[in-house]
C-alpha positions, 0 to 999 in steps of 0.5 A: 500500500502506497501511502502518503505523508498525508495519509501518515499524518491522518494515521497520526491523529487516529493515534492521538484519538486513540491515546485520548481515549486510553486515558480514560478508565472505562474508555478503549483505544480499541474501540476508536481504532475500530471506528476510525478504520484501521483495527484489522490493520493493526492487528495485522501489523502487530501479528506479523512482528514474529520470529519469521521477521527476524528470517526476513531481516536476516535474509532480506534486510532492514528494508523488507522486515519494515515492510513486513511489519508495516513499520511506517503505519505502526510508527506513525501510530504510535507517535500519535498514542504517545504526543496524545498521552503526553499532550491531552493526559493532563486536560482529560484528567482536569475534566474527569476531576473537575466536569465528570458529566460532560466529558463522560457524556461526550464519551457516551455519545461517541460509543454510542454511535459506534455500536451502531457502527460496528454492527453495520460491519456484520453482514449475516444476522442469525440466532447464533450471532445475537446470542453472542451480541447478547452475551458479549454485552452480559460479560462486558457489563458484569466486569464494569460491576465488579469491585476493584481489589483495595489491596495491590500487589507488586510482585513481578510476577503478577505485574506482568500478567496484570500487563499482559491482561490489561494491553488485550484489554486496550486492543479490545473494543469496549474494555478499558486497559486502564479500568482492568489494572485497577480492577486488578489492583495493579494501577496504583503500582504500575503508576508508583513505578512511573513517577518513582521512575523505577525501570525495574517494573517498568521493564517488566510492565513492558515486557508483560505488555508486549506478550500479551500484545504480540499474543492476543493481536495473533488470536484476534486476527484469526477470528476475524479472518475466519469467524468474522461476523461472530467476532464483531457480534461479541465485540458489539456486545461488549461495547454495549455492556461498557455503557454501564461504565462510562454512564455520566451520572455516578454515585461514589459508593467507595474512594481511594487514596492515589498516589499523590495522597488525593481521594479518588472514586474506587467503587461507583454505580449509574443513577438517574441524572435527576438524582443530582440537583445540578445534572447539567442535563442540557449541556450533556445531551449536547455534547452526547450529540456531538460525540455521536454525530462526530462518528457519523462524520467519520463514517461518511468520510470514509465511505467517501474516500472510499 
């Protein structure tokens, strides 16, 4: 595939959108990758990082290996993700702390529209497809209702496995990798390692993430190749079930203290907006419509490009 500089800039912007989503515990970068039309290419590119790549590098050189792994695509995407996390993380964190209803409303509208977008990719519906969608929704909803572990485990093996599991969730539409870390009680140790520049722990977490990513991407690629409709049905169900996590109006049941000594919500449940004195309902609806409309716009642009 011959791409221009403009194409790589667009891929970088999609990476920025993925990075912005991954910062929010409850929104999956995989969802953004799917609705921006790069999901399957991302899975294929990651799964091409294998032992045959070393063989290609030895026999045909760097250029052939770079082409095999779709290096320009991955570099453009990950640069976008990195830039987004560095530049937008503070702004999104501020919004989550000061205007949670508004930021969640925008993401709720965005994810709601993505359900329609992904469901439209299912070419053939039958009873089994519908059952898989419902099961996916139930599983994702159940995950969002789980109580995070209060006790943290900072052992090397645990952090390795937690990182592998979280990175799988991160590329799976509907499930947030950051939320999985919170559930497992690994979010605080990982965050502390980054803040304290504990490079040994960071290396262990990074190794777990790489192993999880390379393994799970192959599984997903195989599922898309052999059972695309059924896979899309499960993913659509995942996103439907995840709506509970990003419902804008929440009641905090328990709190935890983060690495900066600040109390933040630990366990929340969705409630009616009318339970709030200042529910910001009108502005929340406007932002949800904006998020919903943004996905429809991206879809129209993609169809026009095709």
